[in-house]
Structure formats: structure tokens, C-alpha cells
C-alpha positions, -999 to +999 in steps of 0.1 A: +689-377-725+690-344-744+695-314-722+685-279-721+704-256-702+679-232-680+693-196-674+670-178-651+658-156-624+638-169-591+625-132-593+619-125-634+580-127-640+591-137-673+605-170-660+578-177-636+551-174-665+567-197-685+584-221-657+554-247-656+550-250-695+587-252-701+584-283-672+564-298-692+574-295-728+606-309-717+589-339-705+570-342-735+598-344-757+624-362-733+647-335-727+665-330-689+665-294-677+699-282-663+684-253-643+712-224-637+701-194-618+720-166-627+723-129-615+709-110-640+717-075-629+753-087-640+743-101-671+725-067-677+759-045-670+777-069-693+753-072-721+737-041-725+703-044-704+688-022-678+675-028-644+640-018-640+641+013-622+665+026-646+642+019-680+623+046-691+591+054-677+576+043-714+596+009-710+584+002-677+546+012-683+547-014-715+560-043-696+529-038-667+507-037-700+523-069-717+527-085-683+488-080-679+482-094-715+502-123-704+486-134-672+451-132-689+464-151-719+479-179-696+453-175-669+482-174-644+470-147-616+500-132-614+503-095-598+522-071-617+535-050-589+536-074-562+543-062-523+576-080-524+592-070-554+623-057-562+631-086-539+669-105-532+670-133-555+702-146-534+687-168-507+661-184-535+689-189-560+707-208-536+680-229-520+671-239-560+712-244-564+717-266-535+685-287-542+700-290-580+732-304-562+710-326-546+697-341-573+661-329-565+633-317-588+648-275-584+627-270-615+596-271-593+613-257-562+618-227-588+583-228-602+568-226-565+590-194-555+578-174-587+546-185-573+551-174-539+562-140-552+540-132-582+508-148-572+509-148-533+530-117-529+547-132-501+588-122-495+611-149-506+640-137-490+622-153-457+635-187-442+596-200-435+585-189-468+612-207-490+606-238-464+568-237-477+577-234-517+600-264-508+569-283-493+549-275-522+572-289-547+575-322-524+605-313-509+623-305-477+644-272-476+660-279-440+674-310-453+688-299-487+704-271-470+719-294-446+735-319-470+745-289-493+777-270-494+784-238-474+765-211-482+793-192-500+801-221-521+766-221-533+769-183-537+803-192-562+782-216-583+758-186-585+783-166-597+795-193-620+765-199-635+763-160-643+796-158-664+786-191-681+752-174-693+771-140-703+798-167-719+773-185-738+754-151-755+728-151-729+712-115-719+680-118-709+658-142-681+647-166-690+668-183-715+669-220-728+696-231-745+702-263-767+735-283-769+742-267-804+742-232-787+709-224-801+691-199-775+657-192-769+651-158-749+616-152-734+588-175-725+572-161-755+597-181-775+585-214-758+565-219-795+597-222-813+617-243-785+587-267-786+593-273-825+630-272-821+628-298-794+605-316-814+629-320-845+655-327-819 
């Protein structure tokens, strides 16, 4: 099956807003999703982006306004300023990577982690929250982690995916990259991705 590489962040609202739609799109067109969580703080540092706290007040205000627009348009009840954001993406990313290595539906797991943060306002650094996300995706977090490589190796893969994303020209989350190298950045580009997958 053809592949779309999915560079994403478990803490990005834009990743979450597009996650379920992207999964359905890939299924519809017969594509495999190769999910690769990346550290977008490092991606921004290498590619000229700014982390949210360092952006101007105008940009931060517009981000909230646009999130509300997309929330209403997509009818996804996100909290634009959830209780536990910003959040450490490490634990959730490592669990997603472990699920990917185990051949499980890591994309569904990532979607549930996003839902926990942006809809349920839960602390996704907590083990019990991540276990609940796994259950919602039909997975067993404890079994996945028991079969996974050591935590340090999972963290190293997180670093590897980050370096790979930068090397492929990725600068923001989510980014969907075709085998040709063509990049579609942002959940608001999913219509263009849909057309590209249909043509291929």
C-alpha cells in the first residue's frame, strides 16, 4: 500500500482537529499512515518558527480566534485554552511510538490523546490518563509498554523522527508527506491532500 508519512505532535490542537479526518481519508484512498511524533520545539528552532509563548500578542490572539472558527466549523468541541496546556509531549509520544512498533493503531491512540487534552482537559502526562486513551482506542497501554523497547530507546526514536522531519522540509504540525516528498502542512490543507491521494 502507498504511504503517507505523518509528522505530528500529541499536544498540537491543529494535529487533533485534523486527526480523525486524516485517518478516514487515508482509509478511503487505500493509504497506510506512517505516524511519526516529532519534537516541534526543535523543529521550530531549526526552521524559523516560534514556540507559542514567544509569539506576539497579535499572533496568539489570532490563533485562539481561528481555533474557535475551526471548532465550530468541524463541530469538534475543543477547549481553546485547556487546563493542562502547554503539556509535556514526551510520555504520550513514547506511547504512540511504542504502539507503532507493536503494529497497533497508533494513529487512533494519538487521536484519543489529543481528545483527552483538548476536549476532556485531562493531564496527558499522567499514566492513568494515557491508559484511558489507549482503552478508548481499543489498546492496552501496559501491554504495549511491556513489549516495547526501553524508554530511552523510545525517546531516541522521537529524536530520530524530529531530525527526519527537519531533513524532509517539515516546519509545522501536522505535516503529511507523500512518497514523492510533497508536503501538506496543517489540517486546513486536508482538502488538497484528499485530491492528491485521489489522483495517485
